[in-house]
C-alpha positions as a Markdown table, in Angstrom:
| # | Residue | x | y | z |
|---|---|---|---|---|
| 1 | Unk | 31.6 | 21.0 | 22.0 |
| 2 | Unk | 28.5 | 22.9 | 23.1 |
| 3 | Unk | 27.5 | 22.1 | 26.6 |
| 4 | Unk | 24.6 | 23.2 | 28.8 |
| 5 | Unk | 24.7 | 23.0 | 32.6 |
| 6 | Unk | 21.7 | 23.6 | 34.7 |
| 7 | Unk | 21.6 | 24.7 | 38.4 |
| 8 | Unk | 19.3 | 26.2 | 40.9 |
| 9 | Unk | 16.9 | 23.4 | 41.5 |
| 10 | Unk | 15.8 | 22.3 | 44.9 |
| 11 | Unk | 12.9 | 21.8 | 47.3 |
| 12 | Unk | 10.4 | 24.6 | 48.0 |
| 13 | Unk | 7.0 | 25.0 | 49.6 |
| 14 | Unk | 4.0 | 25.6 | 47.5 |
| 15 | Unk | 3.7 | 29.3 | 46.7 |
| 16 | Unk | 7.5 | 29.8 | 46.8 |
| 17 | Unk | 10.0 | 30.7 | 44.1 |
| 18 | Unk | 13.1 | 29.4 | 42.5 |
| 19 | Unk | 15.4 | 30.6 | 39.8 |
| 20 | Unk | 17.1 | 28.1 | 37.5 |
| 21 | Unk | 20.2 | 28.9 | 35.5 |
| 22 | Unk | 21.6 | 27.3 | 32.4 |
| 23 | Unk | 25.2 | 28.1 | 31.4 |
| 24 | Unk | 26.1 | 27.7 | 27.8 |
| 25 | Unk | 29.7 | 26.9 | 26.9 |
| 26 | Unk | 31.7 | 25.9 | 23.8 |
| 27 | Unk | 29.7 | 28.2 | 21.5 |
| 28 | Unk | 28.4 | 31.8 | 21.6 |
| 29 | Unk | 24.9 | 31.9 | 20.2 |
| 30 | Unk | 23.9 | 34.8 | 18.0 |
| 31 | Unk | 20.8 | 33.2 | 16.6 |
| 32 | Unk | 18.6 | 30.3 | 17.5 |
| 33 | Unk | 16.7 | 29.3 | 20.6 |
| 34 | Unk | 17.2 | 28.5 | 24.2 |
| 35 | Unk | 14.4 | 26.7 | 26.0 |
| 36 | Unk | 13.4 | 25.0 | 29.3 |
| 37 | Unk | 11.6 | 21.7 | 29.4 |
| 38 | Unk | 10.5 | 19.5 | 32.3 |
| 39 | Unk | 9.8 | 15.8 | 32.8 |
| 40 | Unk | 8.1 | 13.6 | 35.3 |
| 41 | Unk | 9.2 | 9.9 | 35.2 |
| 42 | Unk | 6.8 | 8.1 | 32.9 |
| 43 | Unk | 5.7 | 11.2 | 31.1 |
| 44 | Unk | 6.8 | 13.0 | 27.9 |
| 45 | Unk | 9.2 | 15.9 | 28.2 |
| 46 | Unk | 7.1 | 19.0 | 28.3 |
| 47 | Unk | 8.1 | 22.4 | 26.9 |
| 48 | Unk | 8.0 | 25.1 | 29.5 |
| 49 | Unk | 9.5 | 28.3 | 28.1 |
| 50 | Unk | 11.6 | 29.4 | 25.1 |
| 51 | Unk | 13.8 | 32.4 | 24.4 |
| 52 | Unk | 14.7 | 33.5 | 20.9 |
| 53 | Unk | 18.3 | 34.6 | 20.9 |
| 54 | Unk | 18.1 | 36.8 | 17.8 |
| 55 | Unk | 14.9 | 38.7 | 18.7 |
| 56 | Unk | 14.5 | 38.3 | 22.5 |
| 57 | Unk | 10.9 | 37.0 | 22.1 |
| 58 | Unk | 9.6 | 34.5 | 24.6 |
| 59 | Unk | 7.0 | 31.8 | 24.7 |
| 60 | Unk | 5.4 | 29.9 | 27.5 |
| 61 | Unk | 3.3 | 26.8 | 28.1 |
| 62 | Unk | -0.2 | 27.7 | 29.3 |
| 63 | Unk | 0.4 | 25.9 | 32.5 |
| 64 | Unk | 3.2 | 28.3 | 33.6 |
| 65 | Unk | 2.1 | 31.5 | 31.8 |
| 66 | Unk | 2.1 | 34.4 | 34.3 |
| 67 | Unk | 4.2 | 32.5 | 36.8 |
| 68 | Unk | 7.5 | 31.7 | 35.0 |
| 69 | Unk | 9.8 | 34.1 | 33.2 |
| 70 | Unk | 12.6 | 33.1 | 30.9 |
| 71 | Unk | 15.5 | 35.5 | 30.3 |
| 72 | Unk | 19.1 | 35.6 | 29.1 |
| 73 | Unk | 22.3 | 37.3 | 30.3 |
| 74 | Unk | 24.3 | 37.4 | 27.1 |
| 75 | Unk | 27.5 | 38.5 | 28.8 |
| 76 | Unk | 27.4 | 35.4 | 31.0 |
| 77 | Unk | 26.0 | 33.0 | 28.3 |
| 78 | Unk | 23.3 | 32.1 | 30.7 |
| 79 | Unk | 19.6 | 31.6 | 30.4 |
| 80 | Unk | 17.4 | 31.8 | 33.4 |
| 81 | Unk | 14.0 | 30.5 | 34.4 |
| 82 | Unk | 12.4 | 32.5 | 37.2 |
| 83 | Unk | 9.6 | 30.5 | 38.8 |
| 84 | Unk | 7.1 | 32.0 | 41.1 |
| 85 | Unk | 3.8 | 30.8 | 42.7 |
| 86 | Unk | 5.1 | 27.2 | 42.5 |
| 87 | Unk | 2.7 | 24.4 | 43.1 |
| 88 | Unk | 3.2 | 20.6 | 43.5 |
| 89 | Unk | 2.3 | 20.1 | 39.8 |
| 90 | Unk | 5.5 | 21.9 | 38.9 |
| 91 | Unk | 7.6 | 19.1 | 40.5 |
| 92 | Unk | 9.8 | 17.7 | 37.7 |
| 93 | Unk | 13.3 | 17.4 | 36.4 |
| 94 | Unk | 14.0 | 20.6 | 34.5 |
| 95 | Unk | 16.2 | 20.7 | 31.5 |
| 96 | Unk | 17.6 | 23.4 | 29.3 |
| 97 | Unk | 18.0 | 22.9 | 25.6 |
| 98 | Unk | 19.2 | 24.7 | 22.5 |
| 99 | Unk | 18.7 | 24.6 | 18.7 |
| 100 | Unk | 20.0 | 26.7 | 15.8 |
| 101 | Unk | 16.6 | 27.6 | 14.4 |
| 102 | Unk | 13.2 | 28.9 | 15.4 |
| 103 | Unk | 11.9 | 28.3 | 18.9 |
| 104 | Unk | 9.4 | 25.5 | 19.5 |
| 105 | Unk | 8.1 | 24.1 | 22.7 |
| 106 | Unk | 8.6 | 20.5 | 21.5 |
| 107 | Unk | 11.5 | 18.5 | 22.6 |
| 108 | Unk | 12.1 | 16.7 | 19.3 |
| 109 | Unk | 13.4 | 19.9 | 17.7 |
| 110 | Unk | 16.3 | 20.3 | 20.1 |
| 111 | Unk | 19.7 | 18.7 | 19.7 |
| 112 | Unk | 21.7 | 20.0 | 22.7 |
| 113 | Unk | 20.6 | 19.2 | 26.2 |
| 114 | Unk | 21.7 | 19.8 | 29.8 |
| 115 | Unk | 21.7 | 17.1 | 32.4 |
| 116 | Unk | 18.8 | 18.5 | 34.3 |
| 117 | Unk | 18.1 | 19.9 | 37.7 |
| 118 | Unk | 15.4 | 18.6 | 40.1 |
| 119 | Unk | 12.6 | 20.9 | 41.3 |
| 120 | Unk | 10.4 | 19.6 | 44.1 |
| 121 | Unk | 7.4 | 21.5 | 45.4 |
| 122 | Unk | 5.6 | 20.4 | 48.5 |
| 123 | Unk | 2.2 | 21.3 | 49.8 |
């Protein structure tokens, strides 16, 4: 069974950086999409960044463009989210997700999810 496990969350001061990791097990992806989402309680799950496995292309939400970078280490079956210049608005539970087809920054398209890792940014 395909599983995604996130790590790397924590607490950081505004302006700081964190790197999130998502390890994929049970299946080696050759095509499809890996993505990061985030959610604050009471809000919809928001797309943050996506990585196309087949092409290496990336996409980002406007709110994180220029600050966050998504990447993949194929040998480790791991996708990363490097977050810099963090601000309190980035505070959320961050989830990685996967789907077989084209990348989208909409949660309804994804069928495999990790359990999440909390990111808290203080002023």
